[in-house]
C-alpha positions as CSV (number, residue, x, y, z in Angstrom):
1,M,5.8,9.4,14.8
2,T,3.8,7.2,17.1
3,G,3.8,3.1,17.3
4,T,2.1,0.4,19.5
5,K,3.1,-3.0,19.8
6,A,0.5,-5.9,18.9
7,G,2.4,-9.1,20.3
8,D,5.5,-10.0,20.4
9,V,8.1,-8.4,18.0
10,D,10.6,-11.1,16.5
11,T,11.1,-9.9,12.8
12,T,12.1,-6.2,11.6
13,V,9.7,-5.9,8.9
14,L,11.0,-2.0,7.5
15,N,14.4,-0.5,8.3
16,L,15.4,2.9,7.0
17,N,19.0,3.8,7.7
18,D,19.9,7.5,7.2
19,V,17.7,7.9,4.7
20,T,17.8,11.2,2.7
21,F,15.5,12.3,-0.5
22,R,15.7,15.5,-2.4
23,R,13.7,16.5,-5.3
24,G,16.1,18.6,-7.6
25,E,17.3,21.2,-5.1
26,T,14.9,20.6,-2.2
27,Q,15.9,18.1,0.5
28,I,12.5,16.4,1.6
29,L,14.1,14.4,4.2
30,H,17.6,14.4,5.6
31,G,19.2,11.4,7.9
32,I,15.7,9.4,8.9
33,D,16.0,6.3,11.0
34,L,12.9,4.2,11.2
35,S,12.8,0.3,12.6
36,I,9.5,-1.5,12.5
37,G,8.9,-4.9,13.8
38,R,6.1,-7.3,12.9
39,G,3.1,-6.9,14.9
40,E,3.6,-3.3,15.1
41,H,1.1,-0.4,14.3
42,W,2.5,2.5,13.6
43,V,0.9,6.2,12.1
44,L,3.3,9.0,10.9
45,I,1.8,12.4,11.8
46,G,2.8,15.7,10.4
47,P,2.3,18.9,8.8
48,N,1.7,18.6,4.8
49,G,5.0,18.3,3.0
50,A,6.9,17.1,6.2
51,G,7.6,13.6,4.1
52,K,5.1,11.1,5.4
53,S,4.0,9.9,1.7
54,T,7.4,9.7,0.7
55,I,8.1,7.3,4.1
56,L,5.0,5.5,2.6
57,S,6.4,5.5,-1.1
58,F,9.7,3.8,0.3
59,A,7.9,1.1,2.5
60,S,6.0,0.0,-0.5
61,A,9.0,0.0,-2.9
62,Q,7.9,2.5,-5.2
63,V,10.5,5.1,-4.9
64,F,14.7,4.6,-4.0
65,P,15.9,7.3,-1.3
66,T,18.7,9.6,-2.7
67,S,21.0,8.4,-0.1
68,G,20.9,5.7,2.7
69,T,19.4,2.1,2.7
70,V,15.7,0.9,2.8
71,D,14.8,-2.6,3.9
72,I,11.4,-4.0,3.5
73,L,10.8,-7.4,4.7
74,G,14.0,-8.7,5.0
75,Q,14.7,-7.4,1.3
76,R,17.2,-4.2,0.3
77,M,15.8,-2.1,-2.2
78,G,18.4,-2.2,-5.0
79,R,19.0,-5.7,-4.8
80,V,15.8,-7.0,-5.0
81,E,13.4,-7.4,-8.2
82,L,10.9,-4.6,-7.0
83,Q,7.6,-6.1,-8.3
84,A,8.0,-9.5,-6.7
85,L,8.8,-7.5,-3.4
86,R,5.7,-5.4,-4.0
87,R,2.9,-8.3,-4.2
88,H,3.7,-8.9,-0.7
89,I,2.8,-5.3,0.1
90,G,-1.0,-3.8,0.2
91,H,-0.7,-0.3,-0.3
92,V,-4.1,2.0,-0.2
93,N,-3.1,5.4,-2.2
94,P,-5.3,8.0,-3.1
95,R,-3.3,9.1,-5.5
96,H,-3.3,5.6,-7.4
97,P,-1.6,6.5,-10.7
98,L,-3.7,4.5,-12.9
99,R,-3.7,5.7,-16.3
100,S,-6.3,3.5,-18.4
101,N,-9.9,2.9,-17.6
102,L,-9.3,-0.6,-15.6
103,S,-13.0,-1.9,-14.3
104,V,-13.0,-2.4,-10.3
105,R,-12.4,-6.1,-10.9
106,E,-9.2,-5.6,-13.0
107,V,-8.0,-2.7,-10.4
108,V,-8.3,-5.5,-7.4
109,L,-6.8,-8.1,-9.6
110,T,-3.4,-5.9,-10.1
111,G,-3.2,-6.6,-6.2
112,L,-1.8,-9.8,-7.2
113,T,0.5,-8.6,-10.0
114,G,2.3,-6.0,-8.2
115,T,1.5,-3.5,-10.7
116,I,-0.6,-0.6,-11.5
117,E,-1.8,-1.8,-15.0
118,R,-3.0,-5.0,-15.9
119,P,0.2,-7.0,-17.1
120,F,0.3,-7.3,-21.4
121,R,-0.9,-11.7,-21.6
122,W,-1.5,-12.0,-18.1
123,E,-4.7,-13.7,-17.1
124,P,-5.9,-14.4,-13.5
125,S,-7.2,-17.9,-12.4
126,P,-10.7,-18.9,-11.8
127,E,-9.7,-18.7,-7.9
128,E,-7.9,-15.7,-8.1
129,I,-11.2,-14.1,-9.9
130,A,-13.1,-15.4,-7.3
131,K,-11.2,-14.2,-4.4
132,A,-11.3,-10.7,-6.1
133,E,-15.0,-11.1,-6.7
134,G,-15.4,-11.7,-2.7
135,L,-13.4,-8.6,-1.7
136,I,-15.3,-7.0,-3.9
137,A,-18.6,-7.7,-2.6
138,E,-17.0,-7.0,1.0
139,V,-16.1,-3.2,0.3
140,G,-19.6,-3.0,-1.1
141,L,-18.9,-2.8,-4.8
142,S,-20.6,-5.6,-6.3
143,S,-23.0,-3.5,-8.6
144,R,-20.1,-1.5,-9.6
145,A,-17.5,-4.5,-10.4
146,D,-17.6,-3.7,-14.3
147,A,-17.2,0.3,-13.6
148,G,-14.0,1.9,-14.7
149,W,-12.0,3.8,-13.1
150,K,-12.8,7.0,-14.5
151,I,-16.3,7.1,-13.6
152,L,-15.8,6.3,-9.7
153,S,-16.2,8.4,-6.8
154,Q,-13.5,8.9,-5.0
155,G,-14.7,7.0,-2.1
156,E,-15.5,4.0,-4.5
157,R,-11.9,4.2,-5.5
158,G,-10.8,4.3,-2.1
159,R,-13.0,0.9,-1.4
160,A,-11.7,-0.8,-4.3
161,L,-8.2,0.1,-3.5
162,V,-8.6,-1.4,0.0
163,A,-9.9,-4.7,-1.6
164,R,-6.8,-4.3,-4.1
165,A,-4.1,-4.3,-1.0
166,L,-5.7,-7.4,0.5
167,I,-6.0,-9.4,-2.3
168,A,-2.4,-10.9,-2.1
169,D,-2.6,-11.6,1.8
170,P,0.2,-8.8,2.2
171,Q,2.5,-9.1,5.0
172,L,2.7,-5.2,5.3
173,L,-0.1,-2.9,4.8
174,L,-0.1,0.6,4.0
175,F,-2.4,3.4,4.5
176,D,-1.7,6.8,2.5
177,E,-4.2,9.3,3.9
178,P,-6.2,6.8,5.7
179,N,-9.3,9.6,6.5
180,M,-10.0,9.3,2.8
181,L,-12.2,6.1,4.5
182,K,-13.4,8.2,7.2
183,G,-17.2,7.3,8.1
184,D,-17.0,4.2,5.8
185,T,-18.8,1.4,7.6
186,Y,-16.0,-0.7,6.7
187,R,-12.9,1.0,7.9
188,A,-12.4,0.0,11.1
189,S,-12.2,-3.8,10.0
190,Y,-9.6,-3.1,7.5
191,L,-7.6,-1.4,10.1
192,Q,-7.5,-4.9,11.9
193,C,-6.6,-7.1,9.0
194,T,-2.8,-7.7,9.2
195,D,-0.2,-7.9,11.5
196,F,1.7,-5.0,10.2
197,K,0.4,-1.3,9.1
198,L,1.9,1.8,8.8
199,A,-0.4,4.9,8.1
200,A,0.1,8.3,7.2
């Protein structure tokens, strides 16, 4: 794991303490300690199966550790309403587990609700729709705003997920496998857009 500071660090935004994670009989992580402060940019480096994406799943408040504690933005997992916490986290995950065929616009708007699917009976405001449209334009998908998720290319999905991650002005921005944006003319600017980033 490597990190670089960008300015003074006065707040811990992510803290993993003695974290262990198992899937069945397989131990994925054991005794992990990690503390990241505001203004720090981190990259997790390691071979496939080393647990990089699992650490990001803790940081995005998606998965609980088998043991140990995870504190995100001053909130401890298990003691906070997770959906509310997720609204402050932008997560670009190439394995985004969307099952329905939401349009690009709808996918981007779910970044405001902290959900994968669009919540039942939730309607975005005109201002929220305008913000989504602006981000969709920034990532070059205006002509695809109404296209369904299932027909998008991998690159188009990656761009849509970047817009989704940014729409709520996240305090924490996570990139899982950022190389999926390799060669994308938008990639560099997005990697500079927030005070705290963790990439794996």
